[in-house]
Rosetta silent file (secondary structure, phi, psi, omega in degrees, C-alpha in Angstrom):
SEQUENCE: MTRLTDKVALITGAGAGIGEASAVRFAQEGARVVALDRDRAGAERVAESIRAAGGQAHALEGDVSRESDCARAVEWTKSEHGAIHVLFNVAGVVDSGTLVDASEETLRRAFDINVMGMFFMSRLVVPIMIEQGGGSILNVGSVAGPHAVKDRGVYCVTKAAVLGLTKSLAIDFVGQGVRCNVICPGTVETPSWHARVQQADNPDEALKMFIARQPMGRVGQPEEVASLAVYLASDEAAYVTGQAHYIDGGMTM
SCORE:     score description
SCORE:     0.000 S_00000001
   1 L     0.000  103.458 -174.068   -0.034    0.022    0.039 S_00000001
   2 L  -134.548   25.950 -175.339    2.000    2.974   -1.293 S_00000001
   3 L   -65.660  -15.788 -175.275   -0.628    5.352   -2.641 S_00000001
   4 L  -121.815   30.165 -176.802    0.696    8.299   -0.501 S_00000001
   5 L   -72.635  135.113  177.602    4.419    7.578   -0.662 S_00000001
   6 L    74.523    4.240  173.829    6.583   10.761   -0.380 S_00000001
   7 L   -91.567  145.121  172.987    3.486   12.827    0.445 S_00000001
   8 E  -104.154  127.345 -175.955    3.297   14.947    3.573 S_00000001
   9 E  -120.158  125.281  171.348   -0.071   14.942    5.248 S_00000001
  10 E   -99.328  123.556 -177.223   -1.169   17.372    8.022 S_00000001
  11 E  -120.374  123.299  172.348   -4.180   16.038    9.830 S_00000001
  12 E   -90.458  154.375 -175.618   -6.247   17.935   12.423 S_00000001
  13 L    64.127   34.757 -168.217   -8.200   16.224   15.146 S_00000001
  14 L   -89.265    2.188 -176.245   -5.764   13.363   14.741 S_00000001
  15 L   -85.506   -4.864 -177.293   -5.865   12.239   18.414 S_00000001
  16 L  -167.325  163.058  169.673   -9.031   10.183   18.187 S_00000001
  17 H    62.479 -136.274 -176.346  -11.840    8.905   15.938 S_00000001
  18 H   -64.605  -39.303  179.385  -11.648    9.592   12.243 S_00000001
  19 H   -61.534  -40.857  174.921   -8.571   11.638   12.566 S_00000001
  20 H   -61.587  -49.637 -179.880   -6.662    8.852   14.322 S_00000001
  21 H   -59.917  -36.434 -177.829   -7.811    6.229   11.902 S_00000001
  22 H   -72.093  -40.276  178.305   -6.861    8.466    8.938 S_00000001
  23 H   -57.956  -48.123 -178.567   -3.408    9.199   10.439 S_00000001
  24 H   -63.725  -49.128  179.593   -2.705    5.542   10.806 S_00000001
  25 H   -58.538  -42.512  176.806   -3.992    4.742    7.314 S_00000001
  26 H   -60.937  -45.544  177.373   -2.150    7.588    5.665 S_00000001
  27 H   -64.747  -37.054  170.601    1.008    6.317    7.174 S_00000001
  28 H   -56.943  -33.069  177.304    0.449    2.849    6.054 S_00000001
  29 L   -87.697   12.741  166.496    0.120    4.180    2.568 S_00000001
  30 L   105.707   -5.209 -174.368    3.528    5.797    2.828 S_00000001
  31 L   -73.495  152.734  168.460    2.678    9.394    3.943 S_00000001
  32 E   -96.887  119.087 -173.747    4.782   11.309    6.461 S_00000001
  33 E  -101.259  137.450  169.694    2.044   12.313    8.891 S_00000001
  34 E  -112.465  114.086 -176.319    1.806   15.383   11.103 S_00000001
  35 E   -99.355  112.341  179.314   -0.869   14.642   13.772 S_00000001
  36 E  -110.579  134.322  177.742   -2.321   17.841   15.161 S_00000001
  37 E  -162.420  150.412  179.473   -4.725   17.827   18.017 S_00000001
  38 L   -73.265  -18.845  176.813   -5.549   20.056   21.085 S_00000001
  39 L   -94.265   98.508 -176.909   -5.114   16.873   23.215 S_00000001
  40 H   -62.865  -36.263  176.865   -1.438   16.452   23.059 S_00000001
  41 H   -56.793  -43.988 -179.609   -1.479   13.088   24.778 S_00000001
  42 H   -64.828  -43.655 -177.731   -3.808   11.754   22.117 S_00000001
  43 H   -66.979  -36.285  177.982   -1.665   13.101   19.218 S_00000001
  44 H   -61.832  -47.383 -178.883    1.487   11.619   20.855 S_00000001
  45 H   -60.156  -47.358 -178.733   -0.196    8.268   21.352 S_00000001
  46 H   -63.391  -49.864 -174.565   -1.279    8.122   17.625 S_00000001
  47 H   -61.280  -35.712 -176.823    2.179    9.264   16.326 S_00000001
  48 H   -72.373  -36.351  174.645    3.996    6.775   18.589 S_00000001
  49 H   -64.231  -38.466  173.752    1.761    3.980   17.339 S_00000001
  50 H   -59.847  -51.580 -179.399    2.624    4.900   13.721 S_00000001
  51 H   -65.529  -30.401 -177.681    6.267    4.969   14.424 S_00000001
  52 H   -73.831  -25.812  178.658    6.122    1.627   16.255 S_00000001
  53 L   -89.884    5.924  174.345    4.581    0.105   13.143 S_00000001
  54 L    96.184    9.096  179.902    7.475    1.475   10.940 S_00000001
  55 L   -94.894 -179.033 -179.201    5.699    4.601    9.670 S_00000001
  56 E  -117.201  128.500 -177.227    6.669    8.265    9.938 S_00000001
  57 E  -159.394  150.996  172.877    4.751   10.540   12.178 S_00000001
  58 E  -137.110  138.096 -179.681    5.055   13.606   14.418 S_00000001
  59 E   -98.374  138.700  172.801    2.606   14.888   17.004 S_00000001
  60 E  -129.456  137.856  176.627    1.766   18.591   17.440 S_00000001
  61 E   -96.170  130.750 -179.961   -0.529   20.211   20.030 S_00000001
  62 L  -174.460  145.997 -178.762   -2.755   22.909   18.774 S_00000001
  63 L  -103.836  113.873 -178.192   -6.351   24.257   18.936 S_00000001
  64 L   -63.005  -23.314  175.676   -7.604   24.981   15.301 S_00000001
  65 L   -64.719  -11.406 -178.526   -9.901   27.689   16.634 S_00000001
  66 L  -110.130  119.940 -175.816   -6.782   29.788   17.258 S_00000001
  67 H   -64.120  -32.529  178.196   -5.137   31.057   14.117 S_00000001
  68 H   -64.683  -34.381  176.296   -1.717   31.248   15.896 S_00000001
  69 H   -70.250  -38.898 -178.928   -1.846   27.500   16.630 S_00000001
  70 H   -67.198  -43.333 -173.592   -2.714   26.738   12.998 S_00000001
  71 H   -66.484  -39.023 -179.868    0.075   28.935   11.796 S_00000001
  72 H   -66.309  -40.455 -178.227    2.643   27.235   14.069 S_00000001
  73 H   -64.033  -45.544 -176.652    1.494   23.757   12.826 S_00000001
  74 H   -69.178  -42.555  179.805    1.728   24.754    9.159 S_00000001
  75 H   -67.847  -40.390  177.489    5.110   26.564    9.548 S_00000001
  76 H   -60.088  -47.029 -174.755    6.643   23.523   11.444 S_00000001
  77 H   -61.898  -50.872 -176.109    5.320   21.076    8.893 S_00000001
  78 H   -62.645  -38.176 -177.589    6.653   23.165    5.955 S_00000001
  79 H   -69.197  -40.289 -168.953   10.041   23.861    7.661 S_00000001
  80 H   -74.645  -45.554 -171.484   10.481   20.205    8.798 S_00000001
  81 H  -110.668   -9.732  171.978    9.318   18.431    5.523 S_00000001
  82 L    82.295   -3.251  179.211    9.578   21.100    2.889 S_00000001
  83 L  -166.155  160.417  168.746    6.079   20.631    1.577 S_00000001
  84 L  -132.380  100.725 -172.641    2.451   19.924    2.436 S_00000001
  85 L   -80.141  -37.160 -174.879    0.796   17.666   -0.032 S_00000001
  86 E  -134.135  131.708  170.270   -2.405   16.890    1.900 S_00000001
  87 E  -117.712  124.167 -179.324   -4.348   18.812    4.521 S_00000001
  88 E  -123.720  107.130  179.772   -7.136   16.820    6.093 S_00000001
  89 E   -89.964  105.348 -176.279   -9.352   18.998    8.417 S_00000001
  90 L  -108.859  -36.895 -171.723  -11.002   16.581   10.716 S_00000001
  91 L   -53.148  130.252  176.440  -11.302   18.532   14.026 S_00000001
  92 L  -168.589  167.702  178.227  -14.762   19.334   14.948 S_00000001
  93 L  -123.900  152.043  176.923  -17.512   19.373   17.680 S_00000001
  94 L  -121.753  119.307 -175.795  -21.005   18.106   17.694 S_00000001
  95 L  -108.609  133.520  174.751  -23.746   19.968   19.691 S_00000001
  96 L   -89.175  163.732  177.930  -27.161   18.632   20.359 S_00000001
  97 E   107.041  168.293  179.236  -30.489   20.557   20.334 S_00000001
  98 L   -85.418  172.562  179.458  -32.369   22.857   18.096 S_00000001
  99 L   -71.369  -24.977  177.312  -31.301   26.355   16.959 S_00000001
 100 L   -71.874  -33.304  176.602  -33.979   27.789   19.318 S_00000001
 101 L   -73.008  -24.980 -165.352  -32.256   25.977   22.194 S_00000001
 102 L   -74.912  140.182  172.355  -28.802   27.066   21.210 S_00000001
 103 L   -88.037  156.988  172.267  -26.894   29.970   22.989 S_00000001
 104 H   -52.104  -44.808  179.466  -24.817   32.431   21.205 S_00000001
 105 H   -61.105  -36.182  178.408  -21.836   31.057   22.938 S_00000001
 106 H   -69.579  -42.538  178.925  -22.547   27.614   21.708 S_00000001
 107 H   -62.839  -47.162 -176.281  -22.951   28.729   18.024 S_00000001
 108 H   -61.620  -42.676  177.127  -19.819   30.797   18.119 S_00000001
 109 H   -61.164  -45.226 -179.543  -17.701   27.925   19.635 S_00000001
 110 H   -60.979  -48.039  175.972  -18.960   25.602   17.046 S_00000001
 111 H   -59.781  -35.504  177.671  -18.197   27.946   14.296 S_00000001
 112 H   -59.074  -48.686 -173.598  -14.725   28.693   15.742 S_00000001
 113 H   -84.554  -45.084 -171.676  -13.849   24.992   15.637 S_00000001
 114 H   -82.597  -25.432 -174.697  -15.922   23.532   12.711 S_00000001
 115 H  -119.332  -51.738 -175.069  -15.575   26.354   10.303 S_00000001
 116 H   -71.511  -26.220  172.284  -12.953   28.899   11.262 S_00000001
 117 H   -64.139  -38.984  175.122  -10.424   26.065   11.886 S_00000001
 118 H   -67.615  -38.174  178.689  -10.826   24.782    8.384 S_00000001
 119 H   -61.312  -54.475 -174.783  -10.652   28.431    7.128 S_00000001
 120 H   -59.958  -46.771  179.833   -7.456   29.179    9.007 S_00000001
 121 H   -64.129  -39.847  177.175   -5.704   25.931    7.983 S_00000001
 122 H   -68.534  -47.257 -179.233   -6.726   26.165    4.316 S_00000001
 123 H   -49.344  -40.892 -176.995   -5.793   29.810    4.123 S_00000001
 124 H   -80.948  -29.130 -173.689   -2.310   29.005    5.298 S_00000001
 125 H   -87.733  -30.550 -174.680   -1.733   25.806    3.301 S_00000001
 126 H   -58.359  -38.554  176.953   -3.133   26.926   -0.132 S_00000001
 127 H   -70.846  -27.495  175.574   -0.137   29.251   -1.027 S_00000001
 128 H   -66.906  -42.715 -177.279    2.174   26.441   -0.065 S_00000001
 129 H   -65.587  -42.560 -177.210    0.335   24.042   -2.313 S_00000001
 130 H   -65.946  -37.680 -179.385    0.262   26.483   -5.245 S_00000001
 131 H   -64.921  -34.934 -179.338    4.088   27.112   -4.834 S_00000001
 132 H   -90.451    1.941  177.249    4.837   23.398   -4.902 S_00000001
 133 L   101.479    2.204  175.582    2.556   22.660   -7.853 S_00000001
 134 L   140.518  175.698 -177.148   -0.630   21.462   -6.233 S_00000001
 135 E   174.482  175.036  179.990   -2.105   19.522   -3.325 S_00000001
 136 E  -128.623  122.913  173.485   -5.282   18.062   -1.872 S_00000001
 137 E  -103.520  124.630 -179.079   -7.413   19.543    0.858 S_00000001
 138 E  -118.897  134.984  176.308  -10.034   17.234    2.420 S_00000001
 139 E  -121.651  141.669  177.647  -12.579   18.484    4.878 S_00000001
 140 E   -90.855  117.906  174.339  -14.844   16.392    7.105 S_00000001
 141 L  -100.408 -132.116 -178.993  -18.461   17.548    6.754 S_00000001
 142 L  -176.013  151.810  165.820  -21.558   15.619    7.493 S_00000001
 143 L   -54.377  -20.086 -177.999  -24.793   14.490    6.073 S_00000001
 144 L   -71.651  -18.338 -175.344  -26.130   17.040    8.403 S_00000001
 145 L   -83.910  -61.575 -175.178  -24.742   19.916    6.244 S_00000001
 146 L   -75.170  -30.484 -176.837  -26.568   19.252    2.879 S_00000001
 147 L  -112.384  -18.007  177.540  -29.582   17.429    4.326 S_00000001
 148 L    76.483  144.260  178.816  -30.016   18.383    7.948 S_00000001
 149 L  -128.588  141.530 -179.798  -30.485   16.047   10.914 S_00000001
 150 L   -59.607  137.420  175.696  -33.059   16.428   13.635 S_00000001
 151 L    63.758   31.732  178.509  -31.936   18.019   16.950 S_00000001
 152 E  -141.197   49.249 -175.222  -28.547   19.111   15.644 S_00000001
 153 H   -54.163  -53.364  178.856  -29.277   22.683   14.759 S_00000001
 154 H   -64.878  -36.471  179.926  -25.856   24.264   15.315 S_00000001
 155 H   -67.325  -37.192 -178.894  -24.052   21.316   13.826 S_00000001
 156 H   -69.705  -37.817 -178.903  -26.160   21.407   10.681 S_00000001
 157 H   -67.861  -42.154 -179.692  -25.433   25.123   10.168 S_00000001
 158 H   -65.859  -42.246 -175.919  -21.653   24.673   10.625 S_00000001
 159 H   -76.602  -25.501  169.069  -21.375   21.653    8.341 S_00000001
 160 H   -63.992  -38.117  178.180  -23.442   23.433    5.660 S_00000001
 161 H   -64.170  -32.399  179.992  -20.759   26.181    5.905 S_00000001
 162 H   -65.787  -40.026  176.358  -18.072   23.573    5.500 S_00000001
 163 H   -55.276  -46.070  179.623  -19.763   22.516    2.212 S_00000001
 164 H   -71.882  -40.290  174.164  -19.581   26.009    0.993 S_00000001
 165 H   -55.686  -41.329 -177.959  -16.038   26.566    2.083 S_00000001
 166 H   -59.902  -57.785 -169.771  -15.000   23.372    0.186 S_00000001
 167 H   -60.762  -34.474  179.929  -16.680   24.313   -3.001 S_00000001
 168 H   -65.882  -50.242  178.686  -15.272   27.931   -2.857 S_00000001
 169 H   -61.318  -38.716  179.423  -11.715   26.741   -2.405 S_00000001
 170 H   -61.422  -44.447 -176.528  -12.138   24.144   -5.165 S_00000001
 171 H   -74.110  -32.289 -177.866  -13.457   26.551   -7.760 S_00000001
 172 H   -73.827  -27.539 -173.562  -10.969   29.343   -6.902 S_00000001
 173 H  -123.961   13.013 -177.323   -7.805   27.245   -7.098 S_00000001
 174 H   -66.010  -29.547  177.614   -8.566   24.354   -9.525 S_00000001
 175 H   -75.022  -10.098 -179.526   -6.373   26.080  -12.094 S_00000001
 176 H  -112.634   16.957  168.555   -3.443   26.016   -9.735 S_00000001
 177 L    84.177   14.223 -178.546   -3.423   22.361   -8.981 S_00000001
 178 E  -103.435  123.631  171.681   -5.211   22.529   -5.554 S_00000001
 179 E  -106.636  143.876  176.293   -8.160   20.086   -5.126 S_00000001
 180 E  -136.236  123.124  176.813  -10.644   20.409   -2.355 S_00000001
 181 E  -133.057  160.620 -178.496  -13.308   17.837   -1.405 S_00000001
 182 E  -120.894  131.358  175.546  -15.588   17.305    1.520 S_00000001
 183 E   -95.845  129.666 -177.891  -16.403   13.871    3.095 S_00000001
 184 E  -114.339   90.280  179.579  -19.919   13.672    4.495 S_00000001
 185 E   -79.485  156.958  163.618  -20.325   10.736    6.952 S_00000001
 186 L   -83.659 -142.978 -177.554  -23.415    9.482    8.472 S_00000001
 187 L   -73.895  131.962 -179.153  -23.246    8.089   12.018 S_00000001
 188 E  -130.787  130.658 -178.883  -19.631    6.925   12.740 S_00000001
 189 L   -72.153  103.930  177.536  -18.481    5.079   15.869 S_00000001
 190 L  -132.461  165.684  176.175  -16.077    7.439   17.570 S_00000001
 191 H   -56.412  -34.936  179.017  -15.345    8.391   21.209 S_00000001
 192 H   -72.496  -31.909  176.410  -17.434   11.478   20.870 S_00000001
 193 H   -68.028  -44.376  179.973  -20.311    9.555   19.470 S_00000001
 194 H   -58.269  -40.357  179.423  -20.157    7.032   22.386 S_00000001
 195 H   -67.021  -33.651  178.567  -20.233   10.012   24.728 S_00000001
 196 H   -69.583  -38.243 -179.717  -23.307   11.466   23.121 S_00000001
 197 H   -69.549  -38.716 -177.586  -25.134    8.108   23.385 S_00000001
 198 H   -72.026  -28.324 -178.023  -24.215    7.777   27.101 S_00000001
 199 H   -79.508   -7.928 -178.502  -25.384   11.430   27.789 S_00000001
 200 L   -65.721  154.222  172.310  -28.865   10.617   26.325 S_00000001
 201 L   -52.505  -46.825  176.609  -31.792   10.345   28.740 S_00000001
 202 L  -124.570   92.914 -172.118  -32.045    6.674   27.607 S_00000001
 203 H   -68.169  -21.363 -178.144  -28.704    5.507   26.163 S_00000001
 204 H   -79.567  -39.002  175.033  -30.128    2.153   25.000 S_00000001
 205 H   -66.476  -37.098 -178.365  -32.965    3.886   23.005 S_00000001
 206 H   -66.227  -39.813 -178.855  -30.505    6.490   21.750 S_00000001
 207 H   -66.352  -42.799  175.592  -28.181    3.712   20.477 S_00000001
 208 H   -57.061  -44.249 -179.225  -31.140    2.001   18.707 S_00000001
 209 H   -59.717  -46.555 -177.189  -32.107    5.325   17.090 S_00000001
 210 H   -60.020  -46.408 -174.245  -28.549    5.995   15.779 S_00000001
 211 H   -64.176  -44.185 -173.190  -28.342    2.495   14.284 S_00000001
 212 H   -63.165  -26.145 -177.544  -31.863    2.645   12.859 S_00000001
 213 L   -78.983   -6.656  172.034  -31.323    5.746   10.747 S_00000001
 214 L   -99.369  112.836  178.517  -28.819    3.864    8.559 S_00000001
 215 L   -57.997  -15.158  170.831  -30.510    1.528    6.233 S_00000001
 216 L   -76.500  -12.505  173.122  -27.532   -0.812    6.449 S_00000001
 217 L    80.560   22.105 -178.605  -28.488   -1.298   10.015 S_00000001
 218 L  -155.459  157.041  169.324  -25.169   -0.325   11.490 S_00000001
 219 L   -86.536  162.029 -178.329  -22.988    2.694   12.194 S_00000001
 220 E   -79.732  164.000  170.686  -19.818    3.403   10.198 S_00000001
 221 L  -107.175  149.286  175.574  -16.258    2.809   11.401 S_00000001
 222 H   -56.428  -31.273 -178.343  -13.505    5.473   11.314 S_00000001
 223 H   -67.207  -31.374  175.628  -11.402    3.178    9.256 S_00000001
 224 H   -66.329  -39.276  178.107  -14.040    3.227    6.495 S_00000001
 225 H   -69.432  -35.613 -179.534  -13.940    7.019    6.339 S_00000001
 226 H   -60.565  -42.597 -178.473  -10.089    6.816    6.332 S_00000001
 227 H   -61.136  -39.998  176.142  -10.141    4.537    3.249 S_00000001
 228 H   -64.213  -41.482 -179.091  -12.201    7.173    1.311 S_00000001
 229 H   -60.452  -37.865 -177.797   -9.805    9.918    2.514 S_00000001
 230 H   -61.629  -46.920 -179.449   -6.808    7.920    1.291 S_00000001
 231 H   -60.121  -47.948 -179.357   -8.335    7.798   -2.238 S_00000001
 232 H   -68.612  -22.210  178.844   -9.201   11.548   -2.372 S_00000001
 233 H   -80.552  -24.979 -169.478   -5.758   12.434   -1.005 S_00000001
 234 L   -86.187  169.923  177.295   -3.964   10.224   -3.578 S_00000001
 235 H   -74.759   -7.535  171.600   -3.198   10.934   -7.209 S_00000001
 236 H   -60.700  -32.195 -175.866   -5.866    8.368   -8.123 S_00000001
 237 H   -97.514   31.128 -169.407   -8.374   11.190   -7.444 S_00000001
 238 L   -68.255  -20.296 -177.441   -6.482   13.798   -9.535 S_00000001
 239 L   -97.953   16.176 -171.234   -9.687   14.449  -11.555 S_00000001
 240 L  -119.132  117.919  173.981  -11.897   14.959   -8.451 S_00000001
 241 L  -154.758  157.098  173.752  -12.451   18.334   -6.799 S_00000001
 242 L    68.238   27.536 -172.613  -15.295   20.339   -5.327 S_00000001
 243 L  -118.980  141.953  173.532  -17.360   17.319   -4.490 S_00000001
 244 E   -91.744  118.010 -178.749  -19.282   16.155   -1.468 S_00000001
 245 E  -101.316  101.855 -174.119  -18.581   12.468   -0.912 S_00000001
 246 E   -74.990  137.237  173.821  -21.223   10.638    1.090 S_00000001
 247 E  -145.290   83.660 -162.381  -20.306    7.654    3.270 S_00000001
 248 L  -138.854   18.129  176.401  -23.422    7.094    5.366 S_00000001
 249 L    59.293   30.146 -178.276  -24.707    3.595    5.141 S_00000001
 250 L    84.655    5.441 -176.440  -27.516    4.662    2.875 S_00000001
 251 L   -55.204  -34.808 -175.262  -28.861    7.368    5.273 S_00000001
 252 L  -103.514    9.942 -179.787  -29.425    9.966    2.492 S_00000001
 253 L   -53.676    0.000    0.000  -30.693    7.559   -0.210 S_00000001
């Protein structure tokens, strides 16, 4: 598996869930991985597991909602590796409740992480990609962006913004070799998802509900999303940009 050999991949939210699975898979495909997460211990654990398996990885601590943290991560990666071929924006938060229930603080926090983090990282990386002759930006969106999901008002709004951000980047820089795509998962089994299930008034019923909304009758695995990300990051997807790629167990059929 060498689809990402000699590519440098900077992955946000790499300390758990989809970010962790993608960091591991990218390294297996030959990429030099920079794992960025605000949880330093999580990022270090992922990077160490990659190195123990013979891959190349380095952990960085940073909060994507802070432009200064994003700049440090991008500058370190460019300085250390000389290029950034892939940016995978995974970091995000999920808030429950309707928009009527949401506070201004909740909405601003979600935008800072889910949207501004991708904006900061992309704005910093695009000039590097143009200078080096191209690159691939991947964003984690959600089926909640294009289609909306009940009781996820703030999340739906931010993920709709991610779709617009992705398409804007794609159309503005397609002529300079920069591709940008968004992955829209359905329900995926991650630590944050498990936490939401356990926080429900009736966790057993919540679990049944989450599973039932996928016609496949199960939730997705982070590794399945990582497999799609590898394809979109690789040269195999050289003709693919500006697209929303659903991986949702049939949820939006």
